[in-house]
N, C-alpha and C positions, 0 to 999 in steps of 0.2 A: 132298758138302759143298762149299759155296762159301766160298773164302778170299778175303778182301778186303784189299787192301794199298793204302794211300794213298801214292803216290809221284810224284815229279817234278811236283808240283801247279803250281808256277809259279816264275818267277824273281823273287827279291826285287827290287823296283824301286829300292831304295836301295843295296843291296850289290852288285847285278849278278852274283850267283852263285846257282846252283841251291840252293834250300832243300828238301832231300829229306826227306820226312816218311814214312819207311818203318820197318817193324818186322819182326822175324823172323816168318816165317809159322808160326803155331801155331794149332792148333784150339782153340776154346774148351773143348772137352771133354778135351783132353790132360791126363791125370793126374786127371781128375774122374770119380768114379764115377757112372754113370747111375742115378738114383734109381728104385727099384722102386715103382710105384704100384699094387701088387696089393691093398692093403688100406688103409683109412683110418688104422688104427693105426700103420702103418709110416712114415707121413709125419711129418717134423719139419723145422722150419726156423726160424732166428732171424729175427725181424721186422726191418724196416729197409729200406734202399735196395737194390733188387734189381739195379740196373745198376751193379755194382761194378767194381773195377779189372780184372777178367777181361774185361769187355766192351771194354776199350780195345784188345784184340787184333784188333778188326775190321780187315780188310785188303781193299783193292780192287785187283785186278789187271786186270780187264777194263776197258779205257778207256771202254767204253760205259756202265758203271755208275759210274765214278770221277767225283768232282766236277769240273765243267768249269773250265778255265782256258785262256787263250790270251794272245798278246802284246798284245791290245787291252784286255780287261777287267783284266789284271794291272797295268795302269797306274793303276787306281783306288786311291786311298788314302782311307779314310773316317776322319775325325778323331773319335775316341771319347774324347778327353781331357776331364777334368772341368772344367778352367779353362784353356783355351788362351789364350795371350797374342797369338798371331798369327792371329786369327780373321777377318781381312778377307774371305777367300774360303773360309771353313771349309765352307760348304754346297755349294759348286760343285765338281763332280768333274772339270771340265776337258773335258767332252764336250758338243757340241751335237747336235741331231737329225741334222745332216749327217754328223757323225763316227760316230754310231750306225749310220746307214744304210751307211756304208762298211765298218765293222767287221762288221755283219751279213752283208754281201755276201761278205766274206772268211771267213765261217764261225764267227763268234763266237756261241755259243748264247745267252749272256746278252742281247746286244743284239738278236738275232733275236727273243727273247721279248718285248723291249720293243716292237718293231715290230708283232708279231702280236697283242699283247694276250693272251698265254697265261695270265697270272695275274690282272690286274685290268682295265686298259684299254690300248688301243694308242695310239701317239703321234698327235698332230695333225699337220697338214701345214704345219709351219713350220721350215725347215731351220736357222734361227738360234736356235731355242728352246733355252736351256741346260737341262742335266740337273742337278738338285740332289738332295740327300739329307737326310733327317731321321733322327735317331737317338733311341733310348730308352736312357738311361744307368742303367737298373735291370735286374737279372737277372729273366727272361731278356732279354738285350739284343736290340733289334730295330732294323732300319734300313729306311727306305722311300726308293725312288728316285722322284723326281717330275719331271715336265716342266712348266716354267713358260712359259705363253703370255701375252704382253702383249696386252691388248685396248685399243684406243683408245676412250676414253669420257671424259665430263666428270670422272669420278672416277679415271680411270686404273687400272681394276680389273685385278688379276692373277688369272688362272685357272690352276689346277694340276690335272694328271692324275697319279694314283698309278699308276706303271707296274708296280711289284712291291714287296711287303713281305717282308723276310727275318727269320727268327729265326737268331741267330748261335750257333755251337757251337765249342767248342775242338776243334782237329784231334786225332783219336785219336793218342796217343803224346806229345803236348805237355803241359806242366804246365798244369793248369786255371787260368783267370783268373776272378776273382770276378764279372766282368760276364757271363761265359758259363757258369760252373759246370762241374761234372764230368759232366753228362748227355751221353752220346754222341749223335751225330746219328742221325736215323731210319735204321733198317736197311731199305734199299730192296730187299733180296733175302730175302723171307720164307721161301723154301725153302733154309734154311741151318741149320747146327748152332747158330749164334749165336741165331737166333730160337727154335729148339726148346728150347735150354737155358734161355732166359729164361722161356718158357712153363712149363717144369717148376718153376722157382723160384717163379713166381706161384702155381701150384697147391699147392706144398709149404707156402707161407706160409698160404694159405687154410685148408688142412686143419689146420694147427697152431694157428691163432690166431683163426679166424672162427667164433664161436659161432652167429651168425645163419645163416650158410651151411650149417653142419652141421645146424641145426634144420630148414631148408627141404628139404634132400635127403630123398627117400624111399628106403627099402630095396626095391628092385625089380630084377627081371631079366627082360628081354624073352624072348619065345618063341624067337627066333632072333637071332644076332649074327654079324657077320663076324669071324673070328679072323685077326689079322695076326701072322704068325710069321716068324722068320728061317729060311731053308732051310739044309739041310746043303750042304757044298761040292759034293757030287755031284748036288745037286738044283737048282742055280741056273739051269741052262739058259742061254738067251740073254737073259734079262730084265736090263735095266740097273738095275732097282729092287732094293734090298737086302731085300726081303720077299716073301712069298707070302701068299695069302688063301684061306680056305675058309668055307663057311657051316656054322655049328654050331647045331643045334636043341637046345632045353632045356639050355642051358649051366649049369654050376655058378655060383652067385652070385659076383660079382666086379665091379670097377669097369669101366664101359664108357663110350664116347664116342658122342654122337649128332651127326648132320649136319643142318643147316638149309640148304637150297639151293633153287634154282629148277629145276624140271624142264625147262621150255621146250619141251615136246613129248615124244613117246614116247622111252623110255629103251632104248638098246641094252644088251643083257646083263641085263635085268631078270629076276627070278626067276619062272619059270613052273613048273607042275607037272612038266613033262617034264625040267626041269633040276635038280630037287631032288637027285637021287642024285649026279649028276656034281659039282654045286656043293659037296656035303658033302665031296668029296675035294679038289677044287681048282677055283678060279675063274680062268680065263685072264685075266690082267690086260689083255691087248690087246683084250679084248671089252668093257671097261668105259669109260664116258665120263671125260673128263679131270677133271671136278670130283670124282668119286668117287675117282679115282686120287690126287688131291691130298689128299683127306680121309684116305685110307689112309696117305699119306706123313706127314701131321701126327700121326696116331695112333701110328705107329711112331716118329716123331721124338721125341715126348714120353715115350716109354717105356711106352705102354699097349698092351693086348692085344686088346680088343674094340671094334668099331665097329658102331653101328646105323644103317642107311640104309634108308629105307622101300622104295625100288625093289627092294632085294635081300633084305630081311628080312621082307617081306610077299609072299605068293604072289599075284602080280598078276592071274592068271586064275582066282582063287577068290573069289567074292563073300563067302562065309562067312568066309574068313580075313581079308579086308580089313575087314569090319565088326567082327570080333573085335579086331583090332589097332587100328583107329581108335578104338574104345571105350576102349582102354587108353592112348591117346596121352598123356594128362596124366601117367600114371604113368611112361611111358617117358622123357619129357623131365625130369620132376622126379627120376627115379631115376638119371639119368646123371651121371657125375662131371664131365663137360665137354661143352658143345655147340660144335661148329665151325660158325661162321656164314660161309658163302661169299657175302659181301655183293656183291662185284663181278661174280660170275658170272651172266650173264643166262640161261644154259641149262646143262644138265649137261655140255655139250661144251666149255664155255669154260675151266674151271679157275679157280683163284684164287691160285696160288702164283707167278705170273709176276712178274718184277722190276717195281718201280714206277719206271720210267724218268723219269716226269715229276717225281719228287721227288729226283732224283740230286744236286741241290745245286750250288753254285758256290763256288769259292775266292775269297775277298775279302781284301784287305789293310786292316788297321785300324791307326790310330796311337793308342797307349794312353799313359797316364801312366807316366813312367819311374820305375823303382824307385830310381834314384840322383838323383832330382829334376832330371834334365835337361829343360829347358823344351821341347825339340823332341820329347820323348817317344820311344817305341820302336815300331817297326813289326813286326807279326806277322801271320800268316795265320790266318784262321778259315774255317769252312764255313757258308755261308748257305743255308738251306732255305726255299723259298717258303712263306709262310703259307697260301696257298690258290691253287688253280688253277680253271680252268673245270670240271674234274671235280667239284669240291666243290659246285658249284651244282646238280648233278643228284642225285636220290634214287637210291641204289644199288639195283640190280634186286631184291635180296632183300626190300627194304622195300616193294615194289609188289605182292607176291603175297599172296593171302589165306591160303593154307595155312601160310605161314611166320610169320604173325603170332603164333599161339599158341606156336610153338616158342621164340621169343625171350623170351616172357613167363614161360614155365613152367620155363625152365632156371635152374639155380643159378649156373653159371659159363659164361661165353661167351668163346670165342676168335674174335674177329671179324676177318675179312680184308677190309678196305675199300680205298678209293682211296688211302689213306695208309699202307697196310701193316697190321700186326697190332696189335690192342688186346685186352687181357684185361680182362674186367669181371665182377665177382661182386656179391653183395649188400653187401659192405663195402669194396670197393676197386676201383680201376681203374689199370691200368698199360699202357704202350705199349712197342713194340719199338724202343727208342731214341727220342730226341727228347722234346720236352715233350708233355704230355698232349694228345691229340687226341680230340674228341668222337666217339663211335660212334653216337650217336642225336641227332636234331635237338632243339635247345633252344628252337626257335621256339614261342611260345605261341599257340594257336589263338584265333580271335576270341571264343570263348566261355570261354577260359581253363580248359578242361577237358582233362585228359590231356596236359599240357605234356611233350613228349618221349616220351609214352606210345605214340605211333603207330609208333615204330621199334624200339627195343630197350630192354627194362626187365627184367633178370633178377629173378626172384622176385616179379613183380607189385608192385613197391614203390610205383609211382604209384597203382595201383589200390587198394592197401590204405589209402591216405590219404583216399579219397573214400567217402562213405557211399552206400548204396543209397537211391534209384534212380539218382542222378547217376552213380554208378560204372558202372552198366550203360550209361548214355548215353555214357560215355567209351569203353567197349568197342565200342559200336555205331558211333561216329564213326570210331574208328581202324580197325576191321575192314572196314567198307564202303568205306573209301578205297582199298582194295586190289582187285586184279583176280583173277578166277577164270576158268580156262580152261573148266571144266565147270560150268555154272550149277547143275546138280543138287546140287553139293557145298556150296551156300550155308550150310546148317545143319550139315553134317558138319564143315566146316573150322573152325568155331568151337566145336565140341563139347567139346574139351579145356579151353578157357577157361571154358565154362559149368560144367563139372564142378568146376574149381577155385573158381569164383565161388560155387557152391553150398556148397562146403566152408568158405568164409571169410565169407560174408555171411548175414544173417538172411532167407533165401529158402527156398521149398519147391518149389512146382510150376512147371515150365518149360512154356511154351505157345508153341511155334513161334517161339522167339527172344525171348520176353518172359516175365517172372516174374509170378506171381499177385500177389505183394506189390507195391503201388503200380502195378498194371497200367495204370490210366488215365493215369498220368503217362507211362509208356513208350509207350502207343499214340499219343501226340502226336508221334511222330517225323515228320520232314519230309525231303524231298529237299534236298540241300545244293548249290545251283548256284553259290554264290559262294566255294567252297572253294579254287579254283585247281587242282583236280584234274580232269583231262579224263575225265569219265565220261559215257556216253550212257544216259539214263534210259529204261528200257523194261520192259515186262511180258513175261516169258517165255511162249512158246507152250504149254509143258508146265506143268501145275500143280506148284507148289513149296510154297506156303504160303497161308493165307487172306489176304485183301486187307488186313486190319488188322495184319499182320506185315510188318516191313521186309524180311524174307526173300522176300517176294512180288515184289520189284523188283530190277533190276540198276541200281546207281548208288550214289553216296555219300550217306549219310543221317546225320542227327543229331537229338538232342532239341532242339526249338526252344522255349525259354522265355527269359524275361528273365535277363540276366546275374546279377542279384541272387538270383534263384530258384536258378540253377545253383550259386551259391556258398553257398547256405543263409542269406543275409542277409534275404531277403524270403520270407515264407510264402505258400503258396497254399492254396486250398480247392477241393474237388471239388463240382461242381454236378450231376453225374449219378451214377447207381448202377450198378455192375456186378452184374447179376443172376445171370449164368451164364457160364462159359468152359470150353471143352473142346477137345481136339484128338484126332484119330485117328492113331495112330502107324503107321509102316511096319515097325517092328521092336520088340523088347522094350526098347530103350534109350529112356528118357523124354526124353533130350536130342537125339535123332536126327531123322530126316526124318519128315514128316507126310503123311497122305493127305487130311485135311480138318480144318477148324477152325471153330468158331462162338462168338460172344459175344452176350449179350443185355444191352442197356442200357436204362435208364429215365432220361429227362432232358428238358430243355426244347429244343424244336426250332423253328427258323424256316426257311422256304423262301427260297432265294436264286436269283439269276440270274447266270450267269457267261458272259463272252464272251471267247473266245481271240483274242489280238491280237498281232501281231508288230512293232508300232511300238516305237520306242525309249522311249516314255513309260511303258510298262507292263511289269511282270514277268510276261510270258506271258499277261496278260489282266486284266480288271477286272470288277466286278460290283456288285450292289445287292440289296436285299431285294425279293423278289417282291411285286408289288402297289404298290410305291412309285411315284408319278408321276415322270416324267423330270425335271420341274422341281425335284424334291427333291434329286436327286443330280448333275444336270448343271449346272455353272455356267460361265459364259463365262470363258475363259482358264485354267481349272483342269483337273486330271486328270479323266478320265472315271471314273465309278463313285463309290460312297460312299467318302469319304476316311477313314472309320473302319475299313474292311475291308481286310485284307491276305491275298492268296491264295497258297497253296502247293500247286499241283496236282501230283499224283504223276507223271503222264505227260501233259503237255499235248498231245503229238502224237496222243493217242487221240481228241481232239475236233476237229470240223471248224472251220476258220478262219472267224472273223467270224459265227458262229452262236450264238444264245443257248441255253444249257444250264441247265435247272432242276435244282437240287440241294437236298438237305436238310442243314442244319447243326445238329448236336447239341452243345449247350454242355457242355464237359467240366470245365473248371476256370477260376478267376479269381484274380487277385492285384492288389494296389494298389501302384503304383510310378510313377516318372516315365515319361512317354511315350518309347518307344525312339527315335522319330524326332527328338524335341526334347530329348533328354537333355543334349546338350552345351550348347545355348543356354540351358537351364534350370538349369545346374549351380549358378550363384550363388544363384538363388532357392531351389533345392532345399536347399542348405547353410544358408541363412538361416532356413529353416523347420525346421531340425534334422532334415532327412531326411524330412519329412512328405510322403507321396505326394499326388498330385493327380489321378491317372488310375486308372480301373478297366480292367484288361486281361483279355480273355477269350480262351480257345482252344477251338475246336470241331472235330469231325470232319465232313468233307464226305462225304455219302453219296448214292448213286443206287440206285433200286430194281432188284432182280434180276427179270427177266422170268419170269413163270410161278410165282413164289414169293411169296405174299402177305406183306406186312410184313417182307420180307427185303431187305437192302441189301448193297452192297459199298462199301468205302472208295474215295474218289477223291482225297483230299488233306486238308489242314488249313487252316482259316481262323482268323485272329486278328482281334479287334475291340477297340475301346476307347471310352471316353467319359469326360468330366470328372466328378469327384465333386461332389455338391451342396455349395454354399457357396463354391466356388472362383470368385472374381470376376476372376481374372487372365486368363481365357480365355473365349472364346465358350462359352456353356453349351449343349453338345450332350450329351445323356444317353448313358450306356452303351448300346451298340447292342442288346443282348439285352433291356434294360429298356424299350426304346422301342416295339417292335412286339408283335404278337400271338403270343408264344411259346406253343407247345402242349406240355404234358407228354405224352410218348409213350414206348411201349416198342417197341424195334426189335431185330431180329436182324441181325448182320453176319457174312458169311461170306467 
């Protein structure tokens, strides 16, 4: 247990005496019965604020974890009065860059962070630049330290750099102030009884009060679980941990925890056939990687008995056992009482309970309104926690791995250990381990506004449940393929649990190598997503994985590419071709699993095109035109090469020779009428004046090349979009819709 005591934080700059902020060292659990989480019925808790007065017993004894203070930064007094009368220098803290450099040289962590840009930006090179502060006088109170740099210009512009932004907290043990509230600072030591006790209270409240969470949970028990138990006094051995662990097969029904983590390579201590007998008696803890040790520690710390970890609860050298358990994955995670998400652990060896030193905080002095109306106010100490650091700019490792995607979506309750400590998230609430609420999934909205926050963590598939099929499956596709797989053959296996849940909740029936028969044509218009900001290399695997019309046939980030209005359901589309037949040959009895082969038969309008791969900056990997069109029709002086109505999304451009013409067939799949994507912003006013009337016909088609030796059989090579103006639109050059212009031929094709 880590005891934290806040003591000797700083000398009060006005009183000149030590302001000792210490409390008697007591465990949070002293006199508190550990709740038994052995059954749902046994849980009860009053709703309300979970970080109650008991949490004020947080104590920090280790100076490495205690909030920083020193003789330099303790001189700062931030004026937080509502109406100061002496505000001439209210924003200036009395330090220049030169002062900061000196303090940093003498070991001040705060000013060192200013120089290095640990939180936002580093300082510019102007030794006389003053350091100023801005404040927010509404709870939760915040302050920002800024560097002001005077630039000589005709307007005498002042440029500012934000060096760091803090949220302010009452020092544990002091009387809370209305500006800072009673919320304790973030607990930077997640491996502590403080943290475990809070997690138990979050769980208790969920079971007592959350109807949606209880409804989402399945009644299920895995084939095997790890039993975490307290050893007898004679059985403790030399282990520093207060528990032992063994593998239990066919356990009696009861609450269990699941672990979501990154393997990061082969796992030491994984369960093999030859280890089953010994593991059923005892698993040597020193044989397990740190991430699993930490998960066992949390399970024991919150008072639970069973933990499910794939590396230990699945026999790793048995293909039969692996397939059986993978087929049950959706039940395993929906049936668990809690999922531990090891967000910051890049491998099983890293662990996730290490102290969050970068969030240790700083002791700051603030001047507040005096209770006795003294105009000079009163000075007190607060703890400032940085709003963000450079760590917050990176995606935690857990959210980059494909296998872990379904684990976060199918869990009812998640205890996530990220860069900022521990956060509890269920279907109805979110709580953090001290501090104000910190997000555990990204709220950035993708360019297509689908799956906002869905890519990272969304217990209970809440984002997915709000989107109708087939756009919902497009959200799954974009989120899942943005992650990485170590073993490419797992492409369909690692999303199987999500597909099982999707089949349960959406009006779909047959699953065809990653696509559903319902609205199949919509889904087969997936494209590679090169502009996503995710570093993926698009390639076709050497070993067959899926038919070419399935996104699973490629490595890389994919998405459904249609107009924004189509994805949001505001613009309707119509199919221009017919799906005559679709089937796959499975590798096992599971219809959601891997496939050996697949074929679709389509009937629709086809035009032949010519595409040329190009690496110049003018083109997105290439340009093209309709076969048979004279060069004078599409090449114009000073303009982009190729027909400007055609946009190319080739699956793997590197498959094709550079600067050589490739003949392909394009089958028209669907059309919709809307503003032109490229001109949408410039046309916005005109579009609104017309009451949202469309002026463009947009079409999407599959690019196909013939398969040698198989008559009338093709493979997919990409997607092409085309457009043209509607008849009667006099605002633009009248160029017809591309498919209406040329000799389109109605044709039946097979695609494998």
